[in-house]
C-alpha positions in Angstrom: 68.3 39.0 -28.1 67.5 42.3 -29.5 68.0 45.1 -27.6 64.6 46.4 -28.2 62.9 42.8 -26.9 65.2 43.2 -23.9 64.3 47.0 -23.2 60.7 45.2 -23.4 60.5 42.5 -20.9 62.2 44.7 -18.4 59.8 47.1 -18.6 56.8 44.7 -18.2 58.6 43.1 -15.5 59.4 46.4 -13.8 55.5 47.0 -13.8 54.5 44.0 -12.6 56.6 44.4 -9.6 55.4 48.1 -9.4 52.0 46.8 -9.2 52.5 43.9 -6.6 51.0 41.5 -9.1 53.3 38.3 -9.3 53.7 35.4 -11.9 52.3 32.9 -8.8 49.0 35.5 -8.8 48.9 35.3 -12.6 48.9 31.3 -12.2 46.0 31.4 -9.4 43.5 33.3 -11.5 44.3 31.8 -14.4 43.0 28.6 -11.8 40.3 30.6 -10.8 38.8 31.0 -14.3 39.4 27.5 -15.1 37.5 26.1 -12.1 34.5 28.7 -12.5 34.1 27.5 -16.0 33.9 23.6 -15.1 31.4 25.0 -12.5 29.3 26.8 -15.1 29.2 23.7 -17.2 28.4 21.7 -14.5 25.3 24.0 -13.8 24.5 23.8 -17.5 24.5 20.1 -17.6 22.2 20.1 -14.0 25.0 18.7 -12.2 23.9 21.1 -9.4 25.9 19.3 -6.6 29.2 19.6 -8.3 28.9 23.3 -9.1 27.7 23.5 -5.7 30.9 21.9 -4.2 33.5 24.3 -6.9 31.2 27.8 -6.3 31.6 27.1 -2.4 35.4 26.2 -2.7 35.9 29.2 -5.0 34.2 31.3 -2.6 36.5 30.2 0.5 39.5 31.3 -1.5 38.3 34.7 -3.3 35.5 35.7 -0.9 33.9 37.0 -3.8 29.7 37.5 -3.0 29.2 36.5 -6.5 29.6 33.0 -5.9 27.0 32.7 -3.3 24.9 34.3 -5.9 25.7 31.2 -7.9 25.2 28.8 -4.8 21.9 30.2 -4.0 20.8 29.6 -8.3 21.9 26.3 -7.9 19.9 25.4 -4.6 17.1 27.1 -6.5 17.4 24.6 -9.2 17.3 22.1 -6.8 14.0 23.0 -5.5 15.7 23.6 -2.0 13.9 26.8 -0.9 16.1 27.3 2.7 19.8 26.9 1.0 18.5 29.3 -1.6 17.3 32.1 0.4 20.1 31.6 2.8 22.8 31.9 -0.1 20.7 35.4 -2.2 20.1 36.8 1.1 24.0 36.4 2.0 24.7 38.0 -1.4 22.9 41.0 -0.6 24.1 41.8 2.6 27.6 41.3 1.2 28.0 42.3 -2.3 29.2 45.8 -2.4 28.4 46.7 -6.1 25.3 45.1 -7.1 23.7 47.3 -9.4 19.5 48.0 -9.2 18.5 45.5 -11.8 20.7 42.5 -10.4 19.3 43.4 -6.8 15.6 43.7 -8.1 16.4 40.0 -9.8 18.0 38.6 -6.8 14.9 39.8 -5.0 12.5 38.3 -7.5 14.6 35.0 -6.4 13.7 35.1 -2.9 10.4 35.8 -3.0 10.1 32.8 -5.4 11.9 30.6 -3.2 9.5 31.7 0.0 6.6 30.6 -2.1 8.2 27.2 -2.9 8.8 26.8 0.8 5.3 27.6 2.1 3.7 25.4 -0.4 5.9 22.5 0.5 5.6 23.2 4.0 1.2 22.8 3.3 2.2 19.3 1.1 3.9 17.9 4.4 1.1 19.2 6.7 -1.6 17.3 4.3 0.3 14.6 4.0 0.8 14.3 7.5 -2.8 14.7 8.2 -4.0 12.1 5.5 -1.7 9.5 7.4 -2.6 10.3 10.7 -7.1 10.0 9.4 -5.9 6.6 7.7 -4.1 5.5 10.5 -7.0 6.3 13.2 -9.7 4.7 10.4 -10.5 0.8 11.4 -9.9 -1.2 8.0 -13.5 -1.8 6.2 -15.0 -5.6 6.6 -16.2 -6.6 3.6 -19.9 -7.7 4.3 -20.1 -9.9 1.1 -17.8 -12.8 2.0 -18.8 -13.4 5.9 -17.2 -16.0 7.8 -18.3 -19.5 7.0 -21.6 -21.0 9.1 -21.5 -24.7 9.9 -24.8 -26.1 9.3 -26.5 -29.3 10.4 -28.7 -30.5 7.8 -30.9 -33.0 9.1 -32.6 -35.9 5.9 -36.0 -34.2 5.2 -39.0 -35.5 3.1 -38.8 -33.3 0.0 -34.9 -34.0 -1.4 -35.1 -30.9 -3.2 -36.0 -28.4 -0.5 -33.8 -25.4 0.0 -33.9 -23.8 3.1 -32.7 -19.6 3.7 -30.2 -18.9 6.4 -29.1 -15.6 7.3 -25.0 -15.4 7.4 -23.7 -13.5 10.2 -24.1 -9.9 10.7 -25.9 -9.6 7.6 -29.8 -10.5 8.6 -31.3 -8.9 5.5 -29.3 -11.1 3.2 -30.2 -14.5 3.7 -28.2 -17.5 1.4 -29.6 -20.6 0.0 -28.5 -23.7 1.2 -29.8 -26.7 0.2 -31.5 -29.5 2.3 -31.2 -33.1 1.4 -34.0 -35.4 2.3 -35.3 -38.9 1.4 -37.6 -39.1 -1.4 -41.1 -39.6 -1.5 -42.6 -43.0 -2.0 -43.9 -43.2 -5.5 -47.8 -43.7 -6.1 -48.7 -47.2 -5.8 -50.5 -48.4 -9.3 -53.2 -51.1 -8.1 -54.9 -53.6 -11.2 -58.7 -52.2 -12.1 -59.9 -55.5 -10.9 -58.5 -54.4 -7.5 -61.1 -51.6 -7.4 -64.6 -51.4 -5.7 -65.7 -49.7 -9.3 -65.0 -52.2 -11.3 -67.3 -55.0 -9.7 -70.0 -52.3 -9.0 -69.9 -51.8 -12.7 -69.6 -55.4 -13.7 -72.6 -56.0 -11.7 -74.6 -53.6 -12.8 -74.1 -54.7 -16.8 -74.7 -58.4 -15.7 -78.2 -57.2 -13.6 -78.7 -55.5 -17.1 -77.9 -58.8 -19.4 -80.7 -60.9 -17.2 -83.2 -58.2 -17.5 -82.8 -58.1 -21.0 -82.5 -61.7 -21.9 -85.7 -62.0 -19.9 -87.6 -59.7 -22.7 -86.1 -61.3 -25.7 -88.9 -63.5 -27.5 -88.4 -66.9 -27.5 -87.3 -67.0 -24.0 -89.2 -68.4 -20.8 -92.5 -66.0 -20.9 -95.5 -68.3 -22.3 -96.6 -68.3 -26.1 -99.4 -66.6 -27.6 -100.7 -69.6 -29.5 -102.5 -72.8 -28.3 -100.5 -76.4 -28.8 -102.4 -77.2 -32.3 -101.4 -73.9 -33.3 -97.8 -74.1 -32.6 -97.2 -77.4 -34.1 
């Protein structure tokens, strides 16, 4: 190894010892950066639970408030207002080098999460009220489908007769029920000669024939000529 290179290594090592930074600290910083990069990748891929776990571990190891901000952002994306508010408020309380623009940005996040918290509470109350109203309302009955009613049908004179019976609980909507019965006896057809008017007409016709026969010449009336003339 050349002398200038050796002297350079000694100088670097001396500076490290003078500043209190050890090789183990370099390894720790490198591990922190790798973990932070992994957490950011999870956040960008919407794997918020994984990102929260890594950021929480980094905060526990370093106590850097910036990780509280990142945890709040993850809960904000998951629409968990209470957890996001806790993380953002802790970040504002513990951050020592927060710029005015960044503080304003975090306060905007806090306002957004407060609004979301109120909206979710109102939705839960409305859902509970609807559920209570549905439980208190009795089930509606179907008026068009009443319970069937047994009807005893007696034979009647008309087989095609129809009787209207109102169904239960619905007097204004009668139901048509067919009532079977015996058919009416067919009308008897008697011969013409058994009718009284037939013999009456026949008697009148006979009497007229007799009268006509008596009036015809050559009948039983007296002759108008003498015996000698008629010969």
